[in-house]
C-alpha positions as CSV (number, residue, x, y, z in Angstrom):
1,M,-76.5,41.1,49.2
2,D,-74.5,37.8,48.8
3,W,-72.5,36.9,45.8
4,K,-74.1,34.5,43.2
5,F,-72.0,32.5,40.8
6,R,-72.8,30.5,37.7
7,L,-70.6,28.2,35.6
8,E,-71.4,29.6,32.2
9,E,-68.8,27.7,30.1
10,A,-67.1,24.3,30.4
11,R,-66.2,22.8,27.1
12,I,-63.2,21.1,25.5
13,E,-61.7,22.3,22.2
14,D,-58.5,20.7,20.9
15,Y,-57.1,19.9,24.4
16,M,-58.1,23.3,25.7
17,L,-60.6,23.3,28.5
18,V,-62.6,26.6,28.2
19,L,-63.9,27.7,31.6
20,G,-66.3,30.6,32.1
21,V,-67.6,31.9,35.4
22,A,-70.1,34.7,36.0
23,A,-70.5,36.5,39.3
24,E,-73.1,39.0,40.6
25,G,-72.9,40.8,43.8
26,P,-72.4,44.1,45.7
27,Y,-70.6,46.8,43.7
28,D,-67.7,48.7,45.2
29,V,-66.4,51.6,43.1
30,K,-62.9,51.2,44.6
31,V,-62.5,47.7,43.2
32,R,-60.8,47.9,39.8
33,S,-59.6,44.3,39.2
34,P,-61.6,41.4,40.5
35,K,-60.0,38.0,40.2
36,V,-61.3,34.5,39.4
37,V,-58.9,31.5,39.9
38,A,-59.4,27.9,38.9
39,V,-57.9,25.4,41.4
40,L,-57.1,22.1,39.7
41,R,-56.3,19.1,41.8
42,K,-55.2,15.5,41.2
43,T,-53.7,12.9,43.6
44,G,-50.7,14.4,45.3
45,D,-50.6,17.6,43.2
46,N,-52.5,20.8,42.6
47,R,-52.3,24.0,40.5
48,R,-53.9,27.4,40.7
49,F,-54.6,29.1,37.3
50,P,-56.0,32.6,36.8
51,I,-59.1,32.9,34.6
52,S,-59.0,36.3,32.8
53,V,-61.8,38.7,33.7
54,N,-63.3,39.8,30.4
55,S,-66.0,42.1,31.6
56,Y,-66.7,43.9,34.9
57,F,-69.4,46.6,35.2
58,P,-72.1,48.0,37.6
59,L,-75.7,47.3,36.9
60,E,-78.3,50.1,36.5
61,D,-79.0,50.3,40.2
62,M,-75.2,51.0,40.8
63,D,-75.5,48.8,43.9
64,T,-74.7,45.5,42.2
65,C,-72.2,44.5,39.6
66,M,-71.5,41.7,37.1
67,V,-68.1,40.0,36.7
68,Y,-67.4,37.5,33.8
69,A,-64.2,35.6,33.5
70,E,-63.3,33.1,30.7
71,Y,-60.1,31.5,29.6
72,P,-58.9,28.3,27.9
73,V,-56.8,26.0,30.0
74,N,-54.4,23.6,28.3
75,I,-55.2,20.3,30.0
76,R,-52.1,18.6,28.7
77,S,-49.7,21.1,30.3
78,I,-51.4,22.0,33.6
79,F,-49.4,19.3,35.4
80,V,-45.8,18.6,34.4
81,G,-45.7,15.4,32.5
82,G,-49.5,15.4,32.0
83,T,-51.9,13.2,33.9
84,R,-54.3,10.4,33.1
85,E,-56.2,10.8,36.4
86,D,-59.4,12.7,37.0
87,I,-58.8,16.4,37.6
88,V,-61.1,18.1,40.1
89,I,-61.7,21.8,39.5
90,S,-63.1,24.4,41.9
91,F,-62.9,28.2,41.7
92,D,-61.8,31.0,44.0
93,F,-63.0,34.6,43.8
94,I,-61.3,37.8,45.0
95,Y,-63.2,41.1,45.1
96,G,-61.5,43.9,47.1
97,D,-61.1,42.5,50.6
98,T,-63.6,39.7,49.8
99,H,-61.9,36.3,49.2
100,I,-64.2,33.3,48.6
101,C,-62.6,29.9,48.3
102,N,-64.5,27.1,46.4
103,I,-67.3,29.4,45.3
104,P,-70.8,27.8,45.3
105,L,-71.7,27.4,41.7
106,E,-75.0,27.1,39.7
107,L,-75.0,25.5,36.3
108,S,-76.2,27.5,33.3
109,R,-76.8,24.3,31.3
110,A,-78.0,20.7,31.8
111,P,-75.5,18.3,33.4
112,E,-75.9,16.1,30.3
113,A,-74.2,18.8,28.2
114,L,-71.1,18.5,30.4
115,E,-71.0,14.8,30.3
116,A,-70.9,14.9,26.5
117,Q,-67.6,16.8,26.9
118,G,-66.1,14.2,29.4
119,L,-67.0,16.5,32.3
120,S,-69.2,16.1,35.4
121,F,-70.4,18.4,38.1
122,R,-70.6,17.6,41.9
123,Q,-73.5,19.7,43.1
124,D,-72.8,19.2,46.8
125,T,-69.2,20.5,46.6
126,S,-69.5,22.8,43.5
127,E,-66.6,21.0,41.8
128,L,-66.2,20.3,38.2
129,V,-64.5,17.0,37.3
130,L,-62.6,16.4,34.1
131,K,-62.5,12.6,33.6
132,G,-59.1,11.1,33.0
133,K,-58.2,8.3,30.7
134,G,-57.1,5.9,33.4
135,S,-53.6,5.1,34.5
136,G,-53.1,2.4,31.8
137,S,-50.7,-0.5,32.2
138,E,-47.2,0.2,33.6
139,F,-45.7,-1.7,30.7
140,L,-47.4,0.6,28.1
141,Q,-46.3,3.7,30.0
142,K,-42.7,2.6,30.1
143,A,-42.8,1.6,26.4
144,W,-44.1,5.0,25.5
145,K,-41.4,6.8,27.5
146,T,-38.8,4.6,25.8
147,C,-40.2,5.5,22.3
148,Q,-40.0,9.2,23.2
149,A,-36.4,8.8,24.4
150,I,-35.5,7.1,21.1
151,L,-37.6,9.2,18.6
152,G,-36.9,12.6,20.3
153,P,-33.3,12.9,19.2
154,I,-34.2,11.5,15.7
155,H,-36.9,14.1,15.3
156,Q,-34.6,16.9,16.5
157,L,-31.9,15.8,13.9
158,L,-34.5,15.8,11.1
159,T,-35.6,19.3,12.0
160,H,-32.0,20.5,11.9
161,V,-31.5,19.0,8.5
162,I,-34.7,20.6,7.2
163,A,-33.7,23.9,8.8
164,A,-30.3,23.7,7.0
165,L,-32.2,23.3,3.7
166,L,-34.3,26.3,4.5
167,L,-31.4,28.6,5.2
168,P,-31.8,30.5,1.9
169,W,-35.4,31.4,2.9
170,F,-34.2,32.5,6.4
171,F,-31.5,34.6,4.6
172,L,-34.1,36.3,2.4
173,D,-36.5,36.8,5.3
174,A,-33.7,38.5,7.3
175,V,-33.0,40.9,4.4
176,A,-36.7,41.7,4.1
177,S,-37.1,42.3,7.8
178,I,-34.2,44.7,8.1
179,L,-34.3,46.6,4.8
180,F,-38.0,46.7,4.1
181,D,-39.6,46.0,7.5
182,V,-42.1,43.6,5.9
183,S,-41.4,40.5,8.1
184,K,-41.6,39.7,11.7
185,T,-38.2,40.4,13.2
186,Y,-36.0,39.0,15.9
187,P,-37.7,40.3,19.1
188,R,-34.5,42.0,20.4
189,N,-33.2,43.1,17.1
190,M,-30.7,45.8,18.1
191,G,-27.2,46.8,17.2
192,S,-25.6,47.1,13.8
193,Q,-27.3,45.8,10.7
194,F,-24.7,43.0,10.4
195,H,-25.5,41.8,14.0
196,R,-29.2,42.1,13.4
197,F,-29.0,40.1,10.2
198,F,-27.3,37.1,11.7
199,A,-29.4,37.4,14.9
200,H,-32.5,37.2,12.8
201,I,-31.3,34.0,11.0
202,S,-30.4,32.4,14.3
203,W,-33.7,33.3,15.8
204,Y,-35.7,31.9,12.9
205,H,-33.6,28.7,13.0
206,S,-34.3,28.4,16.7
207,R,-38.1,28.8,16.2
208,F,-38.2,26.2,13.5
209,C,-36.1,23.6,15.4
210,K,-37.5,24.4,18.9
211,Y,-33.9,24.5,19.9
212,E,-31.5,27.2,21.1
213,F,-29.3,27.9,18.2
214,G,-26.3,30.2,18.4
215,L,-24.0,31.1,21.3
216,T,-26.7,30.5,23.9
217,G,-27.3,27.0,22.6
218,I,-23.6,26.2,22.4
219,K,-22.9,27.4,25.9
220,M,-25.9,25.4,27.3
221,G,-24.4,22.4,25.6
222,F,-21.2,23.1,27.5
223,V,-23.2,23.2,30.8
224,K,-25.0,20.0,30.0
225,F,-21.8,18.2,29.2
226,F,-20.4,18.9,32.7
227,F,-23.9,18.2,34.1
228,L,-23.7,14.7,32.6
229,L,-20.2,14.2,33.8
230,G,-21.4,15.1,37.3
231,H,-23.9,12.2,36.9
232,L,-21.0,9.8,37.1
233,L,-20.6,10.8,40.8
234,P,-23.2,10.4,43.5
235,V,-25.0,13.5,44.8
236,K,-22.9,14.9,47.7
237,K,-25.3,14.7,50.7
238,N,-24.2,17.9,52.4
239,R,-23.5,20.1,49.4
240,V,-25.4,23.3,49.1
241,F,-25.1,25.2,45.9
242,F,-25.8,29.0,45.7
243,L,-26.7,30.0,42.1
244,S,-27.7,33.5,41.1
245,S,-28.4,35.2,37.7
246,R,-29.4,38.4,39.6
247,R,-26.2,39.3,41.6
248,D,-22.4,39.0,41.4
249,D,-21.8,39.0,45.1
250,M,-23.0,37.1,48.2
251,T,-25.7,39.6,49.2
252,G,-29.5,39.6,49.8
253,N,-31.0,36.3,51.1
254,F,-27.8,34.5,50.1
255,S,-25.6,36.4,52.5
256,F,-27.8,35.7,55.6
257,L,-28.0,31.9,54.8
258,Y,-24.3,31.7,54.0
259,D,-23.2,33.5,57.1
260,K,-25.4,31.4,59.3
261,M,-24.3,28.1,57.8
262,K,-20.6,29.1,57.8
263,K,-20.8,29.2,61.6
264,E,-22.0,25.6,61.7
265,P,-19.7,23.3,59.6
266,V,-22.5,21.1,58.4
267,A,-22.9,22.1,54.7
268,D,-20.3,22.0,51.9
269,M,-21.1,25.3,50.3
270,K,-20.4,26.2,46.7
271,W,-21.5,29.1,44.6
272,V,-21.7,30.7,41.1
273,L,-22.9,34.3,41.1
274,E,-23.3,35.4,37.4
275,P,-25.8,38.2,36.6
276,R,-24.9,37.9,32.9
277,E,-27.0,36.2,30.2
278,I,-26.1,32.7,29.3
279,A,-24.4,33.8,26.0
280,A,-22.1,36.2,27.9
281,M,-21.1,33.8,30.8
282,P,-17.5,32.6,30.9
283,L,-16.9,28.9,30.2
284,K,-15.5,28.4,33.7
285,S,-18.7,29.5,35.3
286,M,-20.8,27.3,32.9
287,A,-18.7,24.3,33.8
288,R,-19.1,24.9,37.5
289,I,-22.8,25.4,37.2
290,G,-23.2,22.0,35.3
291,Y,-21.0,20.1,37.8
292,Y,-22.4,21.6,41.0
293,A,-26.0,21.3,39.7
294,A,-25.4,17.6,39.2
295,T,-23.7,16.9,42.5
296,S,-25.5,19.1,45.0
297,R,-28.2,18.0,47.5
298,V,-29.7,21.5,47.8
299,I,-29.6,24.2,45.1
300,L,-30.5,27.7,46.1
301,I,-31.6,30.4,43.6
302,D,-33.0,33.9,44.2
303,D,-34.8,34.8,40.9
304,Y,-35.8,33.2,37.6
305,T,-32.6,31.4,36.6
306,P,-32.6,30.3,32.9
307,V,-29.6,28.1,33.1
308,I,-31.0,25.9,35.8
309,S,-34.5,25.7,34.2
310,R,-32.9,24.0,31.2
311,L,-31.5,21.1,33.3
312,K,-33.5,18.1,34.5
313,L,-32.2,17.8,38.0
314,R,-31.5,14.5,39.7
315,K,-34.2,13.2,42.1
316,R,-31.9,13.5,45.1
317,S,-31.3,17.2,44.4
318,K,-33.7,19.7,45.8
319,L,-34.2,23.2,44.3
320,I,-35.2,26.0,46.6
321,Q,-36.4,29.4,45.3
322,L,-35.5,32.3,47.6
323,W,-37.5,34.9,45.6
324,H,-35.9,38.4,45.8
325,A,-39.1,40.2,46.8
326,C,-41.2,40.1,49.9
327,G,-45.0,39.8,50.1
328,A,-47.3,39.5,47.1
329,F,-47.8,42.8,45.2
330,K,-47.4,42.8,41.4
331,T,-48.4,39.7,39.5
332,F,-45.6,37.5,38.1
333,G,-44.9,34.2,36.4
334,F,-48.0,32.2,35.4
335,S,-50.3,34.7,37.0
336,R,-49.5,36.7,33.9
337,T,-50.4,34.0,31.4
338,G,-52.2,35.6,28.5
339,K,-50.8,39.1,29.1
340,R,-47.8,40.8,27.5
341,G,-44.6,39.4,28.9
342,G,-46.3,36.5,30.5
343,P,-45.3,32.8,29.9
344,K,-47.1,30.3,27.7
345,Q,-49.2,27.7,29.5
346,D,-46.8,24.9,28.5
347,S,-43.7,26.6,29.7
348,L,-41.6,24.7,32.2
349,D,-40.0,27.8,33.8
350,H,-40.3,27.9,37.6
351,R,-42.3,24.6,37.8
352,D,-39.3,22.4,39.0
353,Y,-39.0,24.2,42.4
354,D,-39.2,21.8,45.3
355,Y,-39.7,24.7,47.7
356,A,-40.4,28.4,47.5
357,I,-39.8,30.6,50.5
358,V,-42.4,33.3,51.3
359,S,-43.1,35.7,54.2
360,S,-46.6,34.7,55.3
361,S,-49.2,32.0,55.0
362,E,-51.7,34.2,53.3
363,I,-49.6,34.8,50.2
364,R,-48.6,31.1,49.7
365,Q,-51.5,30.8,47.2
366,F,-50.2,33.6,45.0
367,Y,-46.7,32.2,44.8
368,A,-48.1,28.7,44.0
369,E,-50.0,30.3,41.2
370,G,-47.1,32.5,39.9
371,F,-44.6,29.6,39.9
372,G,-47.1,27.0,38.7
373,I,-46.3,24.6,41.6
374,A,-48.4,22.8,44.3
375,L,-49.4,24.9,47.3
376,D,-47.6,22.6,49.7
377,K,-44.3,23.4,48.0
378,V,-44.6,27.1,49.2
379,V,-43.3,27.5,52.7
380,A,-43.9,30.5,55.0
381,T,-40.6,30.6,56.8
382,G,-40.2,34.4,56.4
383,V,-37.6,36.0,54.1
384,P,-34.0,35.8,55.5
385,R,-32.8,39.3,54.4
386,T,-35.6,40.9,56.5
387,D,-33.9,39.7,59.7
388,V,-31.7,42.8,59.4
389,F,-34.6,45.0,60.3
390,F,-34.7,43.5,63.8
391,D,-31.0,43.9,64.4
392,K,-30.7,47.1,66.5
393,Q,-26.9,47.2,66.4
394,Y,-26.9,46.9,62.6
395,K,-29.3,49.8,62.4
396,K,-27.2,52.0,64.6
397,D,-24.0,51.2,62.5
398,I,-25.8,51.9,59.2
399,V,-27.3,55.2,60.4
400,E,-23.8,56.4,61.6
401,K,-22.2,55.2,58.3
402,L,-24.7,57.0,56.1
403,Q,-24.6,60.2,58.2
404,Q,-20.8,60.3,57.8
405,Q,-21.1,59.5,54.1
406,Y,-23.9,62.1,53.4
407,P,-23.6,64.8,56.2
408,V,-26.6,66.7,54.7
409,I,-29.1,64.2,56.1
410,K,-27.9,64.6,59.7
411,G,-30.6,66.3,61.8
412,K,-33.0,66.4,58.9
413,K,-36.2,64.6,58.0
414,V,-35.4,62.3,55.1
415,I,-37.9,61.6,52.2
416,L,-36.9,58.6,50.1
417,F,-38.4,58.7,46.6
418,A,-38.2,55.0,45.3
419,P,-40.6,54.2,42.5
420,T,-40.5,51.1,40.4
421,F,-39.8,51.1,36.6
422,R,-42.3,51.3,33.7
423,G,-41.9,48.8,30.8
424,Y,-41.7,45.1,30.5
425,G,-38.2,44.4,31.7
426,K,-34.6,45.6,31.8
427,L,-34.3,46.5,28.2
428,S,-37.4,48.7,28.1
429,A,-37.4,50.0,31.8
430,D,-38.0,53.7,32.3
431,Y,-39.6,56.2,34.6
432,P,-41.3,59.4,33.2
433,K,-39.3,62.4,34.3
434,S,-42.3,64.7,33.7
435,Q,-44.2,63.1,36.6
436,F,-41.6,64.1,39.3
437,D,-39.4,67.1,39.3
438,P,-37.2,67.0,42.4
439,V,-36.4,70.7,42.4
440,E,-40.0,71.7,42.0
441,F,-41.0,69.3,44.7
442,M,-38.4,70.5,47.2
443,E,-39.3,74.2,46.5
444,Q,-42.7,73.5,48.1
445,I,-41.5,71.3,51.0
446,P,-40.4,72.7,54.4
447,E,-36.6,73.2,54.7
448,D,-36.1,70.7,57.4
449,Y,-36.6,67.9,54.8
450,V,-33.9,66.2,52.6
451,L,-34.9,64.2,49.5
452,I,-33.1,61.0,48.5
453,I,-33.8,59.6,45.0
454,K,-33.4,55.9,44.5
455,H,-34.7,54.6,41.2
456,H,-35.0,50.9,40.3
457,P,-31.7,49.3,39.1
458,F,-33.2,48.8,35.7
459,V,-33.8,52.5,35.2
460,A,-30.7,54.3,33.7
461,M,-31.7,57.9,34.5
462,E,-30.1,60.7,36.4
463,Y,-31.5,64.0,37.5
464,E,-29.4,67.2,36.9
465,I,-29.3,68.8,40.3
466,E,-28.1,72.3,40.5
467,K,-25.3,73.0,43.0
468,K,-27.6,75.2,45.2
469,W,-29.9,72.1,45.7
470,R,-27.3,69.5,46.5
471,D,-27.6,70.1,50.2
472,R,-31.3,69.0,50.0
473,I,-31.4,66.6,47.1
474,L,-29.3,63.4,46.7
475,D,-29.6,61.1,43.8
476,L,-28.3,57.8,45.1
477,S,-29.8,55.6,42.3
478,A,-26.4,54.3,41.3
479,E,-25.1,53.6,44.9
480,S,-26.2,52.5,48.3
481,E,-28.4,49.5,49.2
482,I,-32.1,50.6,49.4
483,N,-32.6,48.5,52.5
484,D,-29.8,50.5,54.2
485,L,-31.4,53.8,53.1
486,L,-34.7,52.8,54.8
487,F,-32.9,53.1,58.2
488,V,-32.6,56.9,57.8
489,T,-36.0,57.3,56.1
490,D,-38.8,59.3,57.7
491,L,-41.2,59.2,54.7
492,L,-41.2,56.8,51.7
493,I,-42.7,57.9,48.4
494,T,-43.2,55.0,46.1
495,D,-45.8,53.6,43.7
496,Y,-45.9,49.8,42.9
497,S,-42.5,48.8,44.4
498,S,-42.1,45.9,46.7
499,V,-40.0,48.1,49.0
500,V,-43.3,48.8,50.8
501,F,-42.8,45.5,52.6
502,E,-39.4,46.3,54.0
503,A,-40.6,49.8,54.9
504,A,-43.5,48.4,56.8
505,L,-41.2,46.4,59.0
506,L,-39.6,49.7,60.1
507,N,-43.0,51.4,60.5
508,I,-42.1,54.1,58.0
509,P,-45.0,56.3,56.8
510,M,-45.7,56.0,53.1
511,L,-47.3,57.9,50.2
512,M,-48.3,55.9,47.1
513,Y,-47.7,58.2,44.1
514,A,-49.8,56.3,41.6
515,F,-50.4,58.8,38.7
516,D,-50.8,55.9,36.2
517,L,-52.8,53.4,38.3
518,R,-55.3,52.5,35.6
519,Q,-52.7,51.9,33.0
520,Y,-50.5,49.9,35.4
521,I,-53.4,47.6,36.4
522,A,-54.2,47.0,32.7
523,G,-50.7,46.1,31.9
524,R,-49.3,44.5,35.0
525,D,-52.0,44.1,37.7
526,F,-51.8,43.1,41.3
527,Y,-52.7,40.1,43.5
528,Y,-54.8,42.4,45.7
529,D,-56.9,45.4,44.6
530,Y,-54.4,48.3,45.0
531,E,-56.7,50.6,47.0
532,F,-57.5,47.9,49.6
533,F,-54.0,46.8,50.6
534,V,-51.4,49.5,50.2
535,P,-49.9,50.7,53.5
536,G,-50.2,54.4,52.9
537,K,-52.3,57.3,51.3
538,I,-52.7,57.1,47.5
539,V,-52.1,60.3,45.5
540,E,-52.6,60.4,41.8
541,S,-51.1,63.8,40.9
542,F,-48.0,65.9,41.7
543,P,-50.0,68.7,43.5
544,A,-51.7,66.1,45.7
545,L,-48.4,64.5,46.5
546,V,-46.9,67.9,47.6
547,E,-50.0,68.7,49.7
548,A,-50.0,65.3,51.5
549,V,-46.3,65.8,52.5
550,C,-46.9,69.4,53.7
551,K,-49.9,68.3,55.8
552,E,-48.2,65.0,56.9
553,D,-51.3,63.2,55.7
554,Y,-50.0,59.6,55.2
555,E,-52.8,57.4,56.5
556,A,-50.2,55.6,58.6
557,E,-52.9,53.7,60.4
558,K,-52.8,51.2,57.5
559,L,-49.3,50.0,58.4
560,A,-50.3,47.7,61.3
561,Q,-52.8,45.7,59.3
562,F,-50.4,45.5,56.3
563,R,-47.6,44.0,58.5
564,T,-50.0,41.4,60.0
565,R,-51.1,40.3,56.5
566,F,-47.7,39.9,54.9
567,F,-45.5,38.7,57.8
568,D,-46.3,35.7,60.0
569,D,-43.3,36.2,62.3
570,L,-41.9,39.5,63.4
571,D,-39.0,38.0,65.3
572,G,-35.9,38.3,63.0
573,K,-35.5,34.5,62.9
574,S,-36.4,33.8,59.2
575,T,-32.8,32.8,58.4
576,E,-32.9,30.2,61.2
577,R,-36.1,28.7,59.8
578,V,-34.7,28.4,56.2
579,V,-31.5,26.9,57.4
580,K,-33.5,24.4,59.4
581,L,-35.3,23.4,56.2
582,I,-32.0,23.0,54.3
583,Y,-30.4,21.0,57.1
584,G,-33.5,18.8,57.2
585,L,-33.0,18.0,53.5
586,I,-29.3,17.3,54.0
587,Q,-29.9,14.9,56.9
588,S,-32.8,13.0,55.2
């Protein structure tokens, strides 16, 4: 049976384009999370936007199923700066291993009903067209931008004046929220009551003014001052600026690019590596960030970096995102719009990237969707830090180093237990101890195995290991690089962690201990249906995990297909390709 698709909804309500698509096709009980994505295009730009699946169920015959997705798309914020051109919309559909681009649509209503909404439908290409308002005269556009530039600061000043007059109300609201819990409170309202009180007032003021008030706002003002000073100088053609809010040393992707470019004196390299929040950063770092962001030709980041997202970079500067994870696993960024922890549709976070580096051509679409950028800005060069997995000498040195550091692993089979965290970020990160007892686990595992525990850095948890078990159980969560530990690993036990991509490069068998799979899909979800793409056997209970280890039942045959899907080049030359991109920008 082939899939059939209908465009059920296409209407505009207060600048929100409500899109609804229904699909009917063969039912697969293993598919838990079908996907519908709207692909919006205009001249020279495009955007992928997920349409939330509201209902998915099998029909009475249990051979077919229905999928219905509907979500309002903010047509003013889909493209940065808006657009007055026509927007052409098509839809992609993902169901298990089935991926249909530009699905063939039928209309559930007369075309005239669409036209009344400023829409039209191209039957031959199954594309919906949202009619633009025309480009308008260049003079009027410039005049409007000038008015915005003049009126914007005036509007901001007025809101600050009104906010100052409303301070007594903010004061009373803070008292009510803390003492009586009758008002919405500052989202991260922690610490002493004194701290919570002033944090709440600052938060309320910021919401009213749409401006960062308090220490963060003051420090960003400091950054912007040096950023504007840097505008007095031309962009330095060969300057490459490494900026990280994730790490405080030159590691990960940064280290590979830095070492490679250091050998070829072409780039003038500068860096600021500050894993602290903006409010906690020292002024010296803030000044350097502002100055280098204004004067660098290429800016490299390796995660969401709030300080750079608040600056409007110069046209000559190019921003490259070297995302810290490989492959495409858990949804992130704009793929999570409408879900807890996801961004608002009009957020500008991520959307100023000129290039994003990924490991394979197949996953470019997901990074374009997550970052809210055009597909051609996502480049499949490979991830620089994965080059180490092709370096035989490095592997030999690391194995010798770890065996000297932890003699108990020598001559043993090593199981690496490396799950990801539960929660919505660093502040709420946790892992349920009740789901994995290392002693109970090792009591049932043959004696030629050693267990290494490596929790996610966000998880502040330690197991109490009795002395008699310390020659078989090592908790290295607070030490050792996980990539290095993979070189001595014979079996990886994980769940939803992106470590599976690195482990696949070393052909390490894996077990996916997914005891809370349904809850995780509901709260976080994946780009692919979990059962269809993970590179190892899925177990959903502790006894099943123990049994799979004892029987060495890992379904390792999944590894080869997994590597092919998520890595275009298995040659250890990803760093060279990224450096070539950087040098191309420097020389242009």
